[in-house]
Every structure is written in C-alpha cells, then in structure tokens.
LUMLUM-215117 format. One record per residue (C-alpha): z negated, x negated, y negated; residue number from 1. Coordinates in steps of 0.2 Angstrom, whole numbers, plus 5000, padded with zeros to 4 digits. Layout:
BEGIN
    z    x    y pos
    Z    X    Y NUM
...
// end
This chain:
BEGIN
    z    x    y pos
 5000 5001 4999   1
 4997 4986 4988   2
 5012 4979 4991   3
 5021 4995 4991   4
 5012 4998 4971   5
 5018 4979 4965   6
 5037 4983 4971   7
 5035 5000 4962   8
 5026 4993 4946   9
 5041 4979 4946  10
 5055 4992 4948  11
 5047 5002 4932  12
 5045 4985 4922  13
 5064 4979 4922  14
 5080 4990 4921  15
 5090 4982 4932  16
 5106 4991 4924  17
 5103 4987 4906  18
 5092 4970 4907  19
 5080 4976 4897  20
 5061 4980 4900  21
 5060 4998 4901  22
 5042 4997 4888  23
 5056 4993 4874  24
 5061 5010 4867  25
 5081 5015 4869  26
 5090 5024 4858  27
 5091 5024 4837  28
 5078 5020 4826  29
 5069 5034 4817  30
 5072 5037 4798  31
 5053 5037 4795  32
 5045 5019 4791  33
 5028 5024 4798  34
 5035 5030 4815  35
 5046 5013 4814  36
 5031 5003 4813  37
 5021 5013 4824  38
 5034 5011 4838  39
 5035 4990 4833  40
 5015 4989 4835  41
 5014 5001 4851  42
 5029 4989 4859  43
 5023 4972 4855  44
 5003 4978 4861  45
 4997 4976 4843  46
 4999 4958 4844  47
 4993 4945 4830  48
 5009 4935 4827  49
 5017 4952 4822  50
 5018 4952 4804  51
 5018 4968 4795  52
 5020 4968 4776  53
 5022 4983 4768  54
 5028 4986 4749  55
 5036 4998 4735  56
 5053 4997 4730  57
 5063 5003 4714  58
 5058 5003 4696  59
 5046 5018 4698  60
 5040 5010 4714  61
 5045 5026 4723  62
 5053 5019 4739  63
 5041 5014 4754  64
 5047 4998 4762  65
 5041 4983 4774  66
 5046 4968 4781  67
 5041 4963 4798  68
 5042 4945 4808  69
 5034 4935 4821  70
 5023 4921 4814  71
 5026 4905 4820  72
 5044 4905 4823  73
 5052 4910 4805  74
 5051 4900 4788  75
 5037 4909 4781  76
 5039 4900 4763  77
 5057 4907 4764  78
 5051 4924 4768  79
 5039 4925 4753  80
 5046 4914 4742  81
 5065 4921 4741  82
 5066 4936 4753  83
 5051 4947 4747  84
 5051 4940 4729  85
 5068 4944 4727  86
 5068 4962 4734  87
 5052 4968 4725  88
 5060 4962 4708  89
 5076 4970 4711  90
 5078 4984 4698  91
 5084 4998 4705  92
 5092 5013 4697  93
 5081 5028 4693  94
 5092 5040 4704  95
 5094 5027 4717  96
 5091 5036 4735  97
 5084 5027 4750  98
 5102 5025 4759  99
 5107 5016 4744 100
 5092 5005 4740 101
 5097 4996 4758 102
 5114 4994 4753 103
 5107 4988 4735 104
 5095 4977 4742 105
 5110 4968 4756 106
 5119 4966 4739 107
 5107 4958 4728 108
 5098 4945 4741 109
 5109 4930 4738 110
 5096 4916 4743 111
 5094 4924 4762 112
 5102 4920 4777 113
 5115 4929 4788 114
 5111 4948 4787 115
 5116 4961 4800 116
 5113 4980 4800 117
 5106 4988 4814 118
 5102 5004 4822 119
 5097 5001 4841 120
 5081 4997 4846 121
 5085 4984 4859 122
 5094 4975 4846 123
 5081 4974 4833 124
 5067 4968 4845 125
 5080 4954 4851 126
 5082 4949 4833 127
 5063 4951 4830 128
 5058 4940 4844 129
 5072 4928 4840 130
 5065 4923 4824 131
 5073 4936 4812 132
 5063 4946 4799 133
 5068 4964 4800 134
 5068 4975 4783 135
 5064 4993 4785 136
 5066 5006 4770 137
 5058 5024 4773 138
 5070 5037 4774 139
 5084 5026 4780 140
 5088 5026 4800 141
 5095 5008 4799 142
 5086 4991 4797 143
 5092 4974 4790 144
 5089 4960 4801 145
 5089 4945 4791 146
 5091 4926 4798 147
 5074 4917 4793 148
 5073 4905 4809 149
 5062 4890 4806 150
 5044 4885 4811 151
 5038 4868 4819 152
 5051 4860 4829 153
 5051 4842 4837 154
 5058 4827 4827 155
 5073 4819 4832 156
 5069 4804 4841 157
 5076 4791 4855 158
 5079 4799 4871 159
 5068 4791 4884 160
 5076 4794 4900 161
 5092 4785 4894 162
 5089 4770 4882 163
 5103 4760 4876 164
 5103 4743 4870 165
 5117 4746 4859 166
 5122 4763 4853 167
 5113 4778 4843 168
 5095 4779 4842 169
 5095 4799 4842 170
 5093 4812 4856 171
 5093 4830 4857 172
 5078 4841 4855 173
 5072 4859 4860 174
 5081 4865 4846 175
 5098 4872 4849 176
 5105 4874 4832 177
 5100 4856 4829 178
 5108 4850 4846 179
 5124 4859 4841 180
 5123 4850 4824 181
 5121 4834 4831 182
 5138 4834 4842 183
 5146 4842 4825 184
 5141 4825 4815 185
 5151 4816 4829 186
 5167 4828 4832 187
 5169 4835 4815 188
 5186 4846 4820 189
 5188 4865 4820 190
 5196 4865 4838 191
 5176 4861 4844 192
 5172 4880 4847 193
 5154 4886 4853 194
 5152 4903 4862 195
 5136 4909 4862 196
 5128 4919 4877 197
 5111 4926 4882 198
 5102 4924 4898 199
 5088 4929 4906 200
 5082 4948 4907 201
 5065 4943 4901 202
 5066 4928 4891 203
 5084 4932 4884 204
 5087 4914 4882 205
 5102 4907 4870 206
 5114 4898 4878 207
 5128 4890 4870 208
 5146 4884 4879 209
 5155 4871 4870 210
 5172 4864 4872 211
 5186 4857 4862 212
 5202 4870 4863 213
 5217 4861 4868 214
 5208 4847 4876 215
 5198 4855 4889 216
 5205 4866 4903 217
 5206 4884 4900 218
 5205 4887 4918 219
 5189 4877 4919 220
 5181 4884 4904 221
 5186 4902 4910 222
 5178 4897 4925 223
 5160 4891 4919 224
 5161 4907 4907 225
 5162 4916 4924 226
 5146 4909 4931 227
 5136 4909 4918 228
 5138 4928 4914 229
 5136 4931 4934 230
 5117 4926 4931 231
 5106 4940 4932 232
 5088 4932 4932 233
 5072 4936 4925 234
 5069 4919 4914 235
 5079 4904 4910 236
 5067 4891 4903 237
 5076 4874 4906 238
 5094 4869 4909 239
 5091 4865 4927 240
 5089 4884 4931 241
 5107 4886 4925 242
 5112 4871 4934 243
 5106 4877 4951 244
 5114 4895 4948 245
 5132 4887 4943 246
 5136 4872 4955 247
 5147 4873 4968 248
 5139 4867 4981 249
 5120 4870 4986 250
 5116 4861 5000 251
 5118 4843 4994 252
 5106 4831 4988 253
 5120 4823 4976 254
 5120 4831 4958 255
 5138 4840 4954 256
 5133 4843 4936 257
 5129 4830 4925 258
 5114 4831 4912 259
 5109 4821 4897 260
 5099 4821 4882 261
 5111 4810 4871 262
 5122 4817 4859 263
 5135 4803 4860 264
 5138 4805 4879 265
 5140 4824 4877 266
 5153 4820 4864 267
 5162 4807 4874 268
 5163 4819 4888 269
 5169 4834 4876 270
 5183 4822 4872 271
 5189 4820 4890 272
 5190 4839 4891 273
 5173 4842 4899 274
 5163 4858 4894 275
 5145 4857 4888 276
 5131 4869 4891 277
 5116 4869 4879 278
 5101 4879 4882 279
 5087 4884 4869 280
 5071 4875 4875 281
 5076 4859 4881 282
 5084 4843 4878 283
 5094 4842 4892 284
 5112 4846 4890 285
 5124 4851 4906 286
 5141 4842 4906 287
 5155 4850 4919 288
 5164 4846 4929 289
 5156 4830 4936 290
 5162 4817 4946 291
 5154 4805 4958 292
 5157 4788 4947 293
 5150 4795 4933 294
 5133 4795 4936 295
 5135 4774 4935 296
 5142 4775 4918 297
 5129 4769 4905 298
 5133 4774 4886 299
 5134 4755 4882 300
 5148 4752 4893 301
 5159 4758 4880 302
 5151 4750 4867 303
 5152 4733 4874 304
 5166 4722 4879 305
 5176 4727 4894 306
 5172 4712 4905 307
 5154 4714 4902 308
 5153 4732 4905 309
 5163 4729 4921 310
 5152 4715 4927 311
 5136 4728 4924 312
 5145 4742 4932 313
 5149 4734 4948 314
 5131 4727 4947 315
 5125 4746 4947 316
 5136 4750 4962 317
 5128 4736 4970 318
 5111 4740 4966 319
 5114 4758 4972 320
 5119 4754 4990 321
 5105 4740 4990 322
 5092 4754 4987 323
 5101 4765 5000 324
 5103 4755 5014 325
 5091 4739 5012 326
 5077 4745 5023 327
 5087 4752 5036 328
 5096 4735 5037 329
 5081 4727 5039 330
 5074 4739 5054 331
 5093 4737 5062 332
 5092 4717 5062 333
 5075 4715 5067 334
 5076 4729 5081 335
 5093 4726 5089 336
 5102 4712 5082 337
 5092 4697 5080 338
 5108 4686 5081 339
 5113 4689 5065 340
 5098 4682 5056 341
 5097 4663 5053 342
 5086 4656 5067 343
 5073 4649 5056 344
 5072 4665 5047 345
 5070 4676 5062 346
 5056 4664 5068 347
 5048 4666 5051 348
 5050 4685 5053 349
 5043 4685 5070 350
 5027 4675 5064 351
 5023 4688 5052 352
 5026 4703 5063 353
 5016 4695 5077 354
 4999 4704 5070 355
 5008 4721 5065 356
 5004 4733 5077 357
 5019 4744 5073 358
 5037 4744 5075 359
 5048 4741 5060 360
 5053 4758 5057 361
 5034 4764 5057 362
 5031 4750 5045 363
 5045 4752 5034 364
 5040 4772 5033 365
 5023 4769 5029 366
 5027 4759 5015 367
 5041 4769 5008 368
 5031 4784 5008 369
 5015 4774 5000 370
 5028 4765 4986 371
 5034 4786 4983 372
 5016 4791 4981 373
 5011 4777 4968 374
 5028 4781 4958 375
 5025 4799 4957 376
 5007 4797 4952 377
 5014 4784 4939 378
 5025 4798 4933 379
 5011 4812 4932 380
 4997 4802 4925 381
 4996 4798 4906 382
 5007 4786 4901 383
 4995 4771 4897 384
 4986 4775 4915 385
 5001 4779 4924 386
 5009 4761 4922 387
 4993 4753 4925 388
 4990 4763 4941 389
 5009 4761 4948 390
 5008 4743 4944 391
 4992 4736 4950 392
 4992 4750 4965 393
 5007 4742 4971 394
 5001 4725 4970 395
 4983 4728 4978 396
 4990 4739 4993 397
 5003 4729 4997 398
 4991 4713 4997 399
 4979 4721 5006 400
 4991 4729 5019 401
 4998 4712 5023 402
 4979 4704 5026 403
 4973 4718 5035 404
 4990 4715 5047 405
 4997 4733 5045 406
 5013 4727 5038 407
 5022 4708 5036 408
 5025 4701 5019 409
 5045 4702 5021 410
 5044 4722 5023 411
 5033 4723 5009 412
 5047 4711 4998 413
 5061 4723 5005 414
 5051 4739 5000 415
 5048 4732 4983 416
 5068 4727 4981 417
 5073 4744 4984 418
 5060 4752 4973 419
 5066 4741 4958 420
 5084 4745 4963 421
 5083 4763 4963 422
 5075 4761 4944 423
 5091 4752 4940 424
 5101 4766 4943 425
 5107 4773 4926 426
 5105 4792 4932 427
 5089 4798 4938 428
 5098 4812 4948 429
 5109 4800 4957 430
 5093 4787 4960 431
 5084 4801 4970 432
 5098 4806 4980 433
 5097 4788 4986 434
 5080 4789 4989 435
 5081 4805 5002 436
 5097 4798 5010 437
 5087 4782 5013 438
 5074 4790 5025 439
 5088 4798 5035 440
 5097 4782 5036 441
 5081 4771 5042 442
 5080 4784 5057 443
 5097 4780 5064 444
 5095 4763 5061 445
 5079 4765 5072 446
 5090 4774 5088 447
 5107 4764 5086 448
 5105 4748 5073 449
 5120 4744 5064 450
 5130 4757 5072 451
 5118 4772 5065 452
 5119 4765 5048 453
 5139 4765 5048 454
 5137 4783 5056 455
 5126 4789 5041 456
 5138 4781 5028 457
 5153 4786 5034 458
 5146 4805 5034 459
 5138 4804 5018 460
 5156 4798 5012 461
 5165 4812 5021 462
 5151 4825 5012 463
 5155 4817 4995 464
 5174 4819 4999 465
 5171 4838 5002 466
 5161 4842 4986 467
 5169 4849 4970 468
 5162 4852 4954 469
 5169 4868 4946 470
 5186 4863 4957 471
 5188 4847 4953 472
 5186 4833 4969 473
 5169 4825 4965 474
 5175 4808 4972 475
 5192 4808 4958 476
 5200 4796 4954 477
 5197 4786 4970 478
 5200 4801 4982 479
 5211 4807 4979 480
 5218 4792 4971 481
 5223 4793 4955 482
 5231 4775 4947 483
 5232 4779 4930 484
 5213 4784 4928 485
 5207 4770 4939 486
 5203 4760 4923 487
 5188 4769 4922 488
 5179 4769 4937 489
 5172 4754 4946 490
 5179 4742 4934 491
 5182 4747 4913 492
 5197 4744 4906 493
 5199 4739 4888 494
 5197 4752 4875 495
 5216 4752 4871 496
 5221 4753 4890 497
 5212 4769 4892 498
 5227 4778 4884 499
 5226 4794 4897 500
 5211 4806 4898 501
 5205 4810 4915 502
 5217 4819 4926 503
 5211 4836 4935 504
 5200 4838 4923 505
 5212 4841 4908 506
 5232 4843 4913 507
 5239 4848 4897 508
 5235 4836 4881 509
 5233 4820 4891 510
 5236 4805 4879 511
 5221 4800 4868 512
 5228 4785 4859 513
 5243 4780 4850 514
 5255 4767 4856 515
 5252 4747 4853 516
 5233 4748 4851 517
 5231 4731 4859 518
 5223 4718 4847 519
 5235 4703 4843 520
 5236 4690 4831 521
 5243 4693 4813 522
 5260 4683 4818 523
 5262 4691 4834 524
 5260 4710 4827 525
 5272 4706 4814 526
 5284 4700 4828 527
 5280 4716 4837 528
 5284 4728 4822 529
 5301 4717 4818 530
 5306 4720 4836 531
 5305 4739 4835 532
// end
C-alpha cells in the first residue's frame, strides 16, 4: 500500500503530457491583482525569497500594480534603481485605463532589458524562476516579464582540469550567458548560431546548441537537435546527464562525446564543423561528434611548433598504452615468458619474489586496488589534505608492503609508473577507460600470457572500430583511412599544411585556409609571386 501511495503521489505531481508540475496553475492569469498575487504565493508555498512589491501608478495614484521577483537570482539594483523608479515616476494621463497603463509602461521603460507580454501561468512561472521580474497591473489579464537576470556568479578563472603552458587562461563558468559570450569573443561571425532549448520537466534547465552555419554538417546538427528534444526527464543538473542520454553507444568504457571547460578548445572544434552543447549550471561543455584521437590532443599542440607537438602527441599515445598494459605485461612475462627477460633481471625479480606468498596477479591486483583507493581519497579530501594523503600514503604503504613481504619492489615500481602514466593523459575520460580495461588485461595475462594480452587488445580495437559518434566512425581518420586528414592524428603537421577540415564531420565547406600559406624567405616569396 505504501508503494502504491508513492506511485499515485508521483503521478499527481508530474503531468507527463505537459511536462509541468500539476501544482502550477494552468490557463490564463486573472485580471485582479490580489488574485494573481495570491496564486503566486500559494504556488510557491509562501517562499521567503519571493519578493512582492506593491505600488500605485498614475498621476493620481489610482492604478494598483506590483512587481514580483526571486531574490538572489536577479539584479536587485537594476530593479530598484531603474525599473521601479522609472515606473513610479511615469506621468500617466488622467484618463489612462489599466489596459493602456501596461502598454504605456512597456513603451516608457527604456532602461530595462528584454520585455515580453504573457498571459499563461506556466510561461510566467518559468520566467519568474529564470530570474525575470513580473509586472502586474490591476484590471489587466496580462503581465509584463522583464529581463533582470543577475545575482552572484563565479568569476572567470583558469580551468583546473585542462591546464596549458601556453594559451588563454580563462575557462567556462556556471553561467550560460557568460560561456556563450566567451565563445562569441573568439568567433566574431554572424554564422555562429545559438539555439535555446529547455530540458528537465522539474528543473527546466536552459541548454544551448551552438554551431557555425555553413561549416557544420546540417544532418549532424539535426541529429543532435532531435536527440536533445527527445529527452524527457525530471532533472538536468550537469552536462553529464545529457551526455549519457544522447550518446550512440551506452555499453562502452570509451567516451563518444568530448567535454571541456576551455573556450578556445570549443571554438577550435566549432571551426572544424562540430557542435557544442552548453548547459546552465556547469562549466563543462559537450562537443560532438568526437573521435578517438581527439582525446590525445592537448590545446597547446596548436600553439607550439609542429615538431614539438608531434613528439608530445606520440609520447601521450605511448603513455596511454603503457598505462593500459604495463601490469599485464609484467604478469605475463614473470608467469609464462621468463625467457624473454634478461637473465640477470630474472634472477633479481626471482630473489625479490622469493618471500612473496602470492602469485603475480594477486600481487598486482592488491597494489592496483590500493593505488585506486589512494587516488580516490586524494580527489575527495580537501585539496591540501588530499595531496598529502595520496603522496605520503603511497610511499608509506608501498615501503611497508615490500618490507612485510606482501609484494615485491618491482611490482611497486610497475604500479607506480602505471599510475603516473594515467595522470599524463590529457583527457580524464579516456584515462579512466584505460584504468578499467587494465584489470581485464591483467586477468587475461594471468590465463594466457602474452596471447591473452593480444586477444584483449584485438577485441578492444574491434570494439573501437565499431563505435560511432553521431554517425561518424570513432576511429576516423585512421579507420576508415582518410589520407587528407592524417596530418592531425598521431602526428601534427604544420598549420599551413592543414588545409582541409576533417572529412565525415564536414562534407561541404572543406577548405579552411588560402593557398601559399607556407612561410618562406622574402626572396623566395617574390619568386613565387612572379611565377604566378
């Protein structure tokens, strides 16, 4: 009976057809000011942050009016100094009727922001909860919604998850308008289109879809738009909700949608034809479609010389495979393939493991789990304490485990190198995928040695080749091979050589730079000009 009561209460609370709570009144507002104020008070439960300010309009002060707003999410200085003061000081004609007064106010308030006339209660409550101020006039069955959004916001700071030695130092904030403005400052083009959509039947979260018209593939844009509109859920509290609801493949550890908190990365992806999804209340912006090699690219790859960027990118790929197979490789070599290890090293490892009572797999599993616990503790604890716990804890536990004969010192070295390698990957999403697959490869190495590792890598490659991100192959431009886009994969060609945008993402506007962009000495450039 208790379960049935909860289910019936749930059905009475949420109207599945309209997507609005049934406690929100439906239909049009009343023309009586007192009735409208009472409706707002009853619907909001007399909440203390709902401010209702009543005053009189007209030269003879014979017209009652009221403004209603939510404290904390509006710019109260704008409301009191510009809006309310301007409305009170308006000199209405003596014969002004209430219906004419609302129109007169709308025309006279030049200092206010965007204004809209509304009749429906659901639209009015959505505006009120979004930070707009409602103006009611007694005798009028309409209200004026005035844009007064404000309140306290986090200042623009350097992003903490994607640090760069060279490049901009500003990152996204939790304010949707601020995030859009930061991208606008980088792409000053009217073809940068922004579409607004509200998702979340209870939270009514503002989501913006951003792309460059003429560069982005219209079919991919329509697919993203369709998937967003298909979402019917109570709450969207972070962009991770949307990421899980619109991705192509759910049962995979690899991310198929890229997320970042750097405006320059979003701008660069928009210029390649991708689509950005911005969500109110989070600094992480989604970028789609995403490909596998994109998660190994750092923002400073394009700000540095191509040879340095190529070397660092190859190092990151090597680091990824090291974090993926290092413990499994140690288990396979020490258990099945001792002949592949130099004789002196085999003797040293055997001497270390003489007092260890566990097989290599159990030894590696204990150390990996211990390091994962320390890593998680370092993230959750306060920053000053977390760093000390993770560093000191690793040193103390590692040394104590070796002295107690539980693990060998070689295993501590292998696990430590693996942990450091996982931190060196630019994207946390791809790094945590390697951390999960690492345990599977360790198990296969215990059963079949190097053959098990090869089987695991082959199946992982097949799985990667089967993935799609909004219809785009996840391993492109490597599989399928696209020679014209190979210059921005494992290698990074010079900027002047990257003439075309990525294919399969954009198939119409491919050229992104003019001819003869390669730098050359003055004499040679003159000869080039004379030849042409």
